[in-house]
Structures are given as C-alpha cells and as structure tokens.
C-alpha positions as CSV (number, residue, x, y, z in Angstrom):
1,M,4.3,-16.1,17.2
2,S,2.7,-13.3,15.2
3,K,-0.5,-13.9,13.3
4,A,-1.6,-12.6,9.9
5,V,-4.4,-13.0,7.4
6,R,-3.2,-13.8,3.9
7,F,-4.5,-14.9,0.6
8,Y,-2.9,-17.1,-2.0
9,E,-5.5,-16.8,-4.8
10,T,-8.2,-14.3,-5.6
11,G,-11.8,-15.0,-4.9
12,G,-14.5,-14.9,-2.2
13,P,-14.0,-14.4,1.5
14,E,-13.1,-18.1,1.9
15,V,-9.7,-17.5,0.3
16,L,-8.5,-15.6,3.4
17,Q,-6.3,-17.7,5.6
18,Y,-5.3,-16.9,9.3
19,E,-1.8,-18.2,9.9
20,D,1.5,-17.9,11.9
21,V,4.1,-15.5,10.5
22,E,7.6,-14.6,11.4
23,V,8.3,-10.9,11.9
24,G,12.0,-9.9,11.5
25,E,13.8,-6.7,12.3
26,P,13.4,-3.5,10.4
27,G,15.8,-2.6,7.7
28,P,16.7,1.0,6.5
29,G,13.7,3.2,6.4
30,E,11.5,0.6,8.1
31,V,9.9,0.0,11.5
32,R,8.5,-2.9,13.4
33,L,5.0,-2.1,14.5
34,R,2.8,-3.9,17.1
35,H,-0.8,-3.4,16.1
36,V,-3.6,-2.6,18.5
37,A,-6.5,-2.2,16.1
38,V,-6.9,-2.8,12.4
39,G,-9.4,-1.2,10.0
40,L,-11.9,-3.1,7.8
41,N,-12.6,-1.3,4.5
42,F,-14.6,-2.2,1.4
43,A,-11.4,-1.5,-0.6
44,D,-9.9,-4.6,1.1
45,T,-12.3,-6.6,-0.9
46,Y,-11.1,-5.2,-4.2
47,F,-7.7,-6.7,-3.5
48,R,-9.1,-10.0,-2.4
49,T,-11.2,-10.3,-5.6
50,G,-8.4,-9.1,-7.8
51,L,-10.1,-5.9,-8.9
52,Y,-7.0,-4.3,-7.5
53,P,-4.1,-6.5,-8.5
54,A,-1.5,-7.5,-5.9
55,P,1.4,-9.9,-6.2
56,L,0.4,-13.3,-4.7
57,P,0.6,-14.5,-2.0
58,A,-0.3,-11.2,-0.3
59,G,-1.4,-9.8,3.0
60,M,-4.7,-8.1,3.5
61,G,-5.7,-4.7,4.7
62,M,-4.3,-1.2,4.4
63,E,-5.1,0.6,7.7
64,A,-4.1,0.0,11.3
65,S,-2.9,1.7,14.5
66,G,-0.3,0.6,17.0
67,V,2.9,1.2,18.7
68,V,6.5,1.4,17.2
69,Q,8.6,-1.3,18.5
70,A,11.8,-0.8,16.7
71,V,13.2,1.5,13.9
72,G,15.7,0.9,11.2
73,E,18.5,3.0,10.0
74,G,17.5,6.5,8.7
75,V,14.1,6.6,10.3
76,T,13.4,10.1,11.6
77,N,9.7,10.6,11.4
78,V,8.9,8.3,14.3
79,A,10.6,6.8,17.3
80,V,10.3,3.7,19.5
81,G,7.2,3.9,21.7
82,D,5.3,6.4,19.4
83,R,1.6,5.8,19.0
84,V,0.9,5.8,15.2
85,T,-1.7,5.1,12.5
86,Y,-1.4,4.5,8.8
87,T,-3.3,4.0,5.6
88,G,-2.4,3.8,1.9
89,G,-2.5,1.6,-1.1
90,L,-0.4,-1.3,-2.2
91,N,2.5,0.0,-0.2
92,T,0.7,-0.6,3.1
93,L,-1.0,-3.9,2.2
94,G,-0.8,-6.4,4.9
95,A,-2.4,-4.7,7.8
96,Y,-4.5,-7.7,8.9
97,C,-1.8,-8.9,11.4
98,T,-0.7,-8.6,15.0
99,E,2.8,-7.3,14.2
100,R,4.7,-6.4,11.0
101,V,7.7,-4.7,9.5
102,M,6.9,-1.9,7.1
103,Q,8.1,1.4,5.7
104,A,8.1,4.2,8.1
105,A,7.1,6.8,5.6
106,P,3.3,6.3,5.7
107,L,3.1,6.4,9.5
108,I,1.2,9.3,11.1
109,K,1.7,10.2,14.8
110,L,-1.4,9.8,16.8
111,P,-2.5,12.5,19.3
112,E,-3.1,11.3,22.8
113,N,-6.8,12.2,22.7
114,I,-7.4,9.8,19.7
115,A,-7.8,6.2,20.8
116,F,-6.1,3.3,18.8
117,E,-9.5,1.9,18.0
118,T,-10.8,5.2,16.8
119,A,-7.7,5.6,14.6
120,A,-8.1,2.2,13.0
121,A,-11.8,3.1,12.3
122,M,-11.1,6.4,10.7
123,T,-7.7,6.9,9.2
124,M,-8.6,5.7,5.6
125,R,-12.3,6.9,5.9
126,G,-11.3,10.1,7.6
127,L,-8.6,11.1,5.3
128,T,-10.8,10.2,2.3
129,S,-13.5,12.4,3.8
130,A,-10.9,15.1,4.4
131,Y,-9.8,15.3,0.8
132,L,-13.4,15.0,-0.4
133,M,-14.4,18.0,1.7
134,R,-11.3,20.1,1.4
135,R,-9.6,19.3,-1.9
136,I,-12.1,18.0,-4.5
137,H,-14.4,21.0,-4.8
138,D,-14.4,24.6,-3.5
139,F,-17.6,24.3,-1.4
140,K,-19.6,27.3,-0.5
141,E,-22.2,27.6,2.3
142,G,-25.5,26.6,0.9
143,D,-24.2,24.2,-1.7
144,S,-25.9,20.7,-1.9
145,I,-24.4,17.2,-2.2
146,L,-25.9,13.8,-2.9
147,L,-24.1,11.2,-0.8
148,H,-24.5,7.6,-1.7
149,A,-24.0,5.0,1.1
150,A,-24.7,7.7,3.6
151,A,-24.8,5.2,6.6
152,G,-21.4,3.8,5.7
153,G,-18.1,4.6,7.3
154,V,-17.1,7.4,4.9
155,G,-20.7,8.6,4.5
156,L,-21.1,9.2,8.3
157,I,-18.0,11.3,8.4
158,V,-18.7,13.2,5.1
159,S,-22.2,14.1,6.3
160,Q,-20.9,15.5,9.6
161,W,-18.1,17.4,7.9
162,A,-20.5,18.7,5.3
163,K,-22.7,20.2,8.0
164,L,-19.7,22.0,9.5
165,L,-19.3,23.6,6.0
166,G,-23.0,24.6,5.9
167,L,-23.9,22.2,3.1
168,T,-27.3,20.6,2.4
169,V,-26.8,16.8,2.5
170,I,-29.0,14.4,0.6
171,G,-28.1,10.8,1.5
172,T,-29.1,7.5,0.0
173,V,-29.5,4.2,2.0
174,S,-31.1,0.8,1.5
175,T,-33.1,0.4,4.7
176,E,-35.1,2.5,7.2
177,A,-32.7,1.5,9.9
178,K,-29.8,2.9,7.9
179,A,-31.9,6.0,7.1
180,Q,-32.2,6.7,10.8
181,V,-28.4,6.4,11.3
182,A,-27.8,8.8,8.4
183,R,-30.2,11.4,9.8
184,A,-28.6,11.2,13.1
185,H,-25.3,12.1,11.5
186,G,-26.3,15.2,9.6
187,C,-28.3,14.1,6.5
188,D,-30.9,16.8,5.8
189,H,-32.9,14.4,3.5
190,V,-32.6,10.6,3.1
191,I,-33.7,8.7,0.1
192,N,-34.3,4.9,0.4
193,Y,-33.1,3.8,-3.1
194,S,-35.0,0.5,-2.8
195,E,-38.3,2.4,-2.6
196,E,-37.7,5.7,-4.5
197,D,-36.3,6.9,-7.7
198,V,-33.1,8.7,-6.7
199,A,-32.8,11.2,-9.4
200,S,-36.4,12.1,-9.4
201,R,-36.4,12.7,-5.6
202,V,-33.2,14.8,-5.8
203,R,-34.9,17.0,-8.4
204,E,-37.9,17.3,-6.2
205,L,-35.8,18.3,-3.2
206,T,-33.8,20.9,-5.1
207,G,-36.6,22.5,-7.0
208,G,-35.6,20.8,-10.2
209,V,-32.0,22.2,-10.1
210,G,-30.0,19.3,-9.0
211,V,-27.0,19.2,-6.5
212,N,-23.6,20.7,-6.8
213,V,-21.7,17.5,-6.2
214,V,-22.5,13.8,-6.1
215,F,-20.2,11.4,-4.0
216,D,-20.8,8.0,-5.5
217,S,-19.1,5.0,-3.8
218,V,-21.5,2.4,-5.2
219,G,-20.6,2.6,-8.9
220,K,-22.4,0.5,-11.6
221,S,-25.9,0.5,-10.2
222,T,-26.0,4.2,-9.3
223,F,-24.0,5.8,-12.1
224,M,-26.9,7.1,-14.3
225,A,-28.9,8.3,-11.2
226,S,-25.9,10.2,-10.1
227,L,-25.5,11.9,-13.4
228,D,-29.2,12.7,-13.5
229,S,-29.0,14.2,-10.0
230,L,-26.4,16.9,-10.9
231,K,-27.2,20.5,-11.6
232,R,-25.8,22.1,-14.8
233,R,-21.9,21.9,-14.7
234,G,-22.0,19.9,-11.5
235,L,-19.4,17.4,-10.4
236,L,-19.7,13.6,-10.1
237,V,-17.0,12.2,-7.8
238,C,-16.7,8.4,-8.3
239,V,-15.1,7.2,-5.1
240,G,-15.9,3.5,-5.2
241,T,-17.5,0.5,-7.1
242,A,-19.4,-1.4,-4.4
243,S,-21.9,-2.7,-7.0
244,G,-19.3,-3.2,-9.7
245,P,-17.2,-1.2,-12.0
246,I,-18.7,1.7,-14.0
247,P,-19.1,0.7,-17.7
248,P,-17.1,2.7,-20.3
249,V,-18.4,6.3,-20.7
250,D,-18.7,8.3,-23.9
251,P,-17.6,11.8,-22.9
252,H,-20.5,13.2,-24.9
253,L,-22.8,11.9,-22.3
254,L,-21.3,14.5,-19.9
255,A,-22.4,17.3,-22.3
256,L,-25.9,15.8,-22.7
257,K,-26.3,15.8,-18.8
258,G,-25.6,19.5,-18.6
259,S,-21.9,19.9,-19.2
260,V,-21.2,18.1,-16.0
261,Y,-17.7,17.0,-14.8
262,M,-16.6,13.6,-13.6
263,T,-13.5,12.5,-11.6
264,R,-12.3,9.2,-10.1
265,P,-9.8,10.2,-7.4
266,A,-7.7,7.9,-5.3
267,L,-6.7,8.6,-1.6
268,A,-3.1,7.8,-2.3
269,D,-2.8,10.8,-4.6
270,Y,-4.0,13.1,-1.9
271,I,-1.7,11.9,0.9
272,A,1.5,11.2,-1.2
273,D,2.9,14.5,-0.2
274,P,3.8,14.4,3.5
275,A,2.9,18.1,4.0
276,E,-0.6,17.6,2.5
277,R,-1.1,14.4,4.4
278,A,-0.1,16.1,7.6
279,A,-2.5,19.0,7.0
280,L,-5.4,16.7,6.2
281,A,-4.7,14.4,9.1
282,G,-4.4,17.5,11.4
283,E,-7.7,18.8,10.4
284,L,-9.3,15.4,10.8
285,F,-7.8,14.8,14.3
286,D,-8.9,18.3,15.3
287,H,-12.5,17.6,14.4
288,V,-12.6,14.2,16.0
289,G,-10.7,15.1,19.1
290,S,-13.0,18.1,19.7
291,G,-16.1,16.0,19.2
292,R,-17.3,18.0,16.2
293,I,-17.1,14.7,14.1
294,K,-18.0,11.5,15.9
295,I,-16.6,8.1,14.7
296,D,-19.1,5.2,15.1
297,I,-17.5,1.8,15.5
298,N,-20.5,-0.5,15.0
299,Q,-18.7,-3.8,14.3
300,H,-15.8,-5.4,16.2
301,Y,-14.1,-8.6,15.0
302,A,-11.3,-10.8,16.1
303,L,-8.6,-11.1,13.4
304,E,-9.2,-14.8,13.0
305,N,-12.8,-14.0,11.9
306,A,-11.8,-12.1,8.8
307,V,-13.8,-14.3,6.6
308,Q,-17.0,-13.5,8.4
309,A,-16.1,-9.9,8.5
310,H,-15.8,-9.8,4.7
311,R,-19.1,-11.6,4.3
312,D,-20.8,-9.1,6.5
313,L,-19.2,-6.2,4.7
314,E,-20.2,-7.4,1.2
315,S,-23.8,-8.2,2.2
316,R,-24.2,-4.7,3.5
317,K,-24.9,-5.8,7.1
318,T,-22.5,-3.2,8.5
319,T,-23.0,0.5,9.3
320,G,-20.4,3.1,10.3
321,S,-16.9,1.7,10.8
322,S,-15.7,-1.8,11.5
323,I,-12.4,-2.8,13.1
324,F,-10.4,-5.9,14.1
325,V,-9.3,-5.7,17.7
326,I,-5.9,-7.4,18.4
C-alpha cells in the first residue's frame, strides 16, 4: 500500500495526516511515478495554512524525484524507467507520498550525475535561483545584492551562483552559526539582523550607495529595510513571506525611496514554457554536476515525520535544504 501525507483542513503542522492511499493507473498525458526523495520547502507551509488556497482534502508538497513506472496514452516526454524530477505549483501538489499518478508535463529528466536526493533538495530551490540569477535582472560583474535568509536553501544556491557572475553578496542571517554557513557559500558580508540594523549596515558596506538588487524571502518584517537598502533605481524582488504577507504598498513610496522598482515573481511563470524550463534546468544541472554549485542537504526526515519537519522549518531550525527520504 502506498503512503501519503494529506490535510483535510488548514492550520498548523498538526493538520498533516500520514495515511494509506490507492494509486491507480495513469490516464492520457499522465504517468505513475515511484518517489525516491521528496523536497521540503517553506512554500509547502503556505498551502497548509491556507495562504495559498487548495481544494480540500489535499496532498502536500510540490517537489520530488523518482522513477517512471508507467505512462499513459500520448506521453512522449518521458518513458518507463526514466529518472525524473519535478516541481511546480498547484498542478504538482501532492508530492509527499511514496507513489503517485500525475501529469507528465512537469517532469524533467534527471542526468545520471545528479542523485535523486540532490534533485529533491534542489529542483524548486535551484530553478528559483536560476530564474533569479538569469531572468530577473541583467546582472553585470561588480553589481551588489542583498540576500535575506542567506543560510536557507535558496540563499545558499543564490550566493554561490552570484559569485560565479562576479557579484558582491551581502547576506542576512539570525545567528552566528548561520553566518558561518553563509560565508562558506560565498557571502562577502553577513549581517546578523538580530544584532544589527540591516539598512544602515548595507549603506556602510556600499559607501552609502546601496545595492543593485534585494532578494527578500522574509516579507513583512524585512520589507522596509529592503527598500532602504536599495540604490537609486534599484530592484526589490519579493520572493517569499516567511514572516507574513507584505502590507499594501502606496506606489508613491517607491518614488520616495529613489525611484526603485518592485516585483513579486512566481517560479511557475518562469518554467511554464517547456523550452525555458529546459534551459534553466540545464544550466542548473551543469553547475551542480560540475561541482561549481554545491547542494547542502542538512536535514533528512521520514515521510511519517512530516509534522515535525514543518515545525522545524517554521521555527527556523533548518539550514540549507531538507528532504524526505522514501
């Protein structure tokens, strides 16, 4: 019998239930997939709490890697026995399981030199990092960025990728232990936001100018500091709301802060086109496969321990990537 984590109401980690499920045969355009590893992402908590609405009852998780067991009519992008990985939005919800039937379209073939565990730890974070580094802004060598949650899964990949592009990386963390992790992965400067004023320190580090781009995955508690850290006509990229949603913004505020720009991108819109998804995945796999970017899997959980995994994630006990091992 296959196993899955599901939730029947929104709320805290305790709403997650580990249960038996029946897995049928794939229909047209579908595959049956056996998971080897499943990714744990902060975005998972947004579905669980209802911030991202999903029809209930629902599965949990949007990222996993595994082996194709069967294919339905019309499937041409993968075949039985293929090693694959995937991520997405509502269309891939339900990854916290041992086996599933799902649409074949989101699947990405996995190179032999990328392990299943690595893939589950990096597909969402890695593709997010890929579009942040390669699509959001035309970075030039010598540009500077402020990276919130620099010791997190996306933060560690972005900081390494940024150094490959010749950028100066200023990271924020909450503890000295996380500061050491951030420095080891490419941060030139690290700000402990529990001890220092972020914007003031950024101004000091940049000679009063500010940074070209801020990547803010924290949201409510860091929003104003992010704006105050930008150089004139800089770009604030809001990529998450770990501390809560950003309050409504009067566009005039952007003018007062130096005619700055603000965007709130979603990964789904950068991998919707199969050709663009393949290009971003290819660049990611090349960097990881060659060792230029290292993926740190610092937490491993059994699927039945999903409640504890969510508690650890929300209490900021984790660093790097976290996965469920099937």
